N, C-alpha and C positions, 0 to 999 in steps of 0.2 A: 504494500500499500504506499502511496505517495501522500505526503502531508505538505500542504502550502500554507506558509505563514506570511501575513501582510504586516509590515512594520512602518512606523512614521518617525521622522526626525523632528524633535521638539526641543525647546529650551530645557537644559538640565534642571531637574526638580529641586536641586540644592541652590540654584541661582535665584536671586530676587529679581523678578522681571521689572523692567523700567518702561515707562511710557514716553513716546516721542514728545518733544516740546510743543509741537502743534496738535497733539492729541489725535493724530491720524492713525496710529497703530502702536504696537509694542516695539521697542527699540531692540533690534537684533545685532547691532554693531558690536563687535568684540565680545559677544556673549557665548558662553560654552553651550554647545548643543549635544544632544545625547538621544539614545533610543527612548521612546515613550515607555514608561514603566509597565504599562499593561501589555505592551508588545513584548517586553522582556519575558513576562510570564507566559505569553503565547509561545515564544521561542523555546523556553524551558520545557513546556509541556510537550511540544513536538519532538524535541531532542530526547526526552525521556521515553516517548513511544518508540523511537528508533532504537534506543538502548535496550528496551524490553523485547525487541524483535517484532513488535507490532507493525512498525513502519519500516520501509526499505530506503526511503529517500525523503529528505526534508528540503524544500525549496523556499527561499525567502524572497519576497518581492516588496518593492517600495515605489512610491510615486513622488517624483520631484526632480530637482536639478542634480548636477554632478556632485554637489555637496552631500547628497544622501549616500554616496558610495561609502563614506566613512561608517555610517550606521549599518549598511549592508555587510561590510567587512567584519564589523563587530559581531553581527549575527552569525557569520560564517565561522568566526573564532569561537563562538559559543556552541557550535556543533552542527550548524546547517551545512548542506552539501554544495549548493550552488545558489547564486543570486541573480535576480532579475530587477532592473530599474526601468521604469517607464518614464521617459524623459519629458518633463513638463516644466516650463520656465517659472510659472507662478503657482501658488497654492490653489488647486481647484476645489470646488465644493464637494461635499460628501457624495452626492449623486454621481458626479463625474468620476470620482475615485472608484465608486462601486461599479460603474460601467466598464472602466479600464480593467479592474480586477476580474470582472465577469469574463472578459475576453481572454485573459491569461488563464483562467480556470478552464475555459473551454479548450484551450490549446494543451494545457498540462494534464487535464483530467485527474486531479487528485481525489483520493477517497475522502479526505478531510481537509477543510479550510479552517484555520485557527487565526483569530484576530483579537487584539485587546478590545475590551468593551467600549473604550473611549480614548481619546487623546487628551492629554492634560493641558494642551493649549486651547483648543476650541471647545472641548467637553461636549461635543455634539451627540455622541452615542447613537450614530445613525448608519455608518458604513456597513457594518455586519448585517444589520436587518435589511438594508437596501440590497446588498449583494445576494442574500438568500431569496429575496422577492424576485430579483432579475433572473436568477438561475432556477427559480421554482424548486428550491431544495429545503428540506427541513432544517430548522435552526434551534440551537440551545444557547441562550444568552446568559451572561453573568455566572459563568460556570465556576463552581468551587470544588468540583470533583468530575473527572472524566474517566469513563471505563469503557473499553471497546471489547466486544465479544462477537466474533465472526463478522457479519455484515450489519451489526447494530452498534450504536454508541449510546451509552447512558450518561446523561448530563445532570448533575445535581446543581440546581440553581438557587441562588440566594434571593428570597422574595421578602416582602414586608412581614408576612406571617411566619417565616421560618425558612425551611428548605423544601424545595420541590424537585423531584426526580422525573425526568422525561426521557423516553427512549426514541432514538431517531434512527431511521433507515439511512444507511450510507449510500451515496455521498452526502455529506451534511456540512453545515456551517456552525462553528462554535465560537463564542466570544468569551474571553476570560476575565474573571474577577480577581481581587487581591489575594484571596485565601486559597487559590488553586495550588500554588507551590511557592517555593523560594528560589528565585533565579540564581544561577551560579555566576562566578566571576570567570572571565576569560584568562587562561594561563598564557604566559609568554610564548611557549612553543606553539600553542594553538593560534595565537595571533600571527605568528610567522607563517604557519601553514595556511592561514586564511588568505594571505596575499597571493597564493598560487591557485586558489579555488576559482572556478569560472564565474564571471559576472557579465551577464548579457544586458545590453542596453537597447531598448526598443522605443519607438515613438508612438504617440496616439494615432497618427495616420496609418501606421502599419497595422494597428488593431481596429481601424475603422471607427474610431470614436472621436467626436468633436468635444474638446475640453472647454469648459466655461464655468461660469458661476452665476447663479440667480440671486446671490446674497450681496448686498452692498454694506460695507462697514462704514458707519456714520461717524463714530467717535469712540475713543478709548480713554477712560479715566481711571487713575489709580484709586484704590480704596481709601475712604476717608480715614484720616489719622485719628487714632484713639487718644482721648485725653488722659493724662496721668491720674492715677488713683490717689486717694488721700486716706490717712489713718484717722480713726475716730477714737476718742478716749472713753466713751461709755456707750451702753446700749441705747440710752435715751437719745444721744446725739446721732447714732445710727438711724434710729427710727425717724427722727426729725428730718435728716437729709434724704431718706427714702421717700418721705411724704411730701416735702416741700421742694426739693431739688430734682430728685429723679422722678418723682410723681408716679411711683409704682405701687404705693399703698394709700 
């Protein structure tokens, strides 16, 4: 079985994002970029399936410019076998990404497609569901456990009321949640080996997809700064401030 993993290049989650002076977008100048954390979980799950003998090959795909090659190479160092980059100059919307991935899935015919449930930059949580709809394949979202048995995959999902387990006929689409696994670190030997693994670059035109966006970014503002807290000397003073200043009682 072949597993296809879709990944995205985002601002490193340890970096504090800055807004451009004109509030037009997030400032990416001289900012450390990394794999989306949910995509790392998807990679780890696919590699574990290969190590368990369930999968024969793990293919990683990303949509973006040449800068995405760094993240694809990271995925290869983590255990993926080969990479594909769909060359797009700008960040397309979720539907365009899903259409591009759908064409790659049709070419690669994987038994399982694994994606992070969302990217930490846009937080859309749309691509996996759109991909499943375009391919007319069963989907298991927010996976906290994945178990494959013959031509079925059982996905335990985190929902508001607890856990829900669904059984999907393969080929299927799965999106990963935080508690699915703990991603590994890439070792230096594997980083060196990843440089020799194949990475294919294709264009949207080769896939027959027109890339665009139906979303317009109007303005980006940083979160409001929090006021410093104060210490109170007694319960009476605390109650008075809650009643008259905070107005919560």
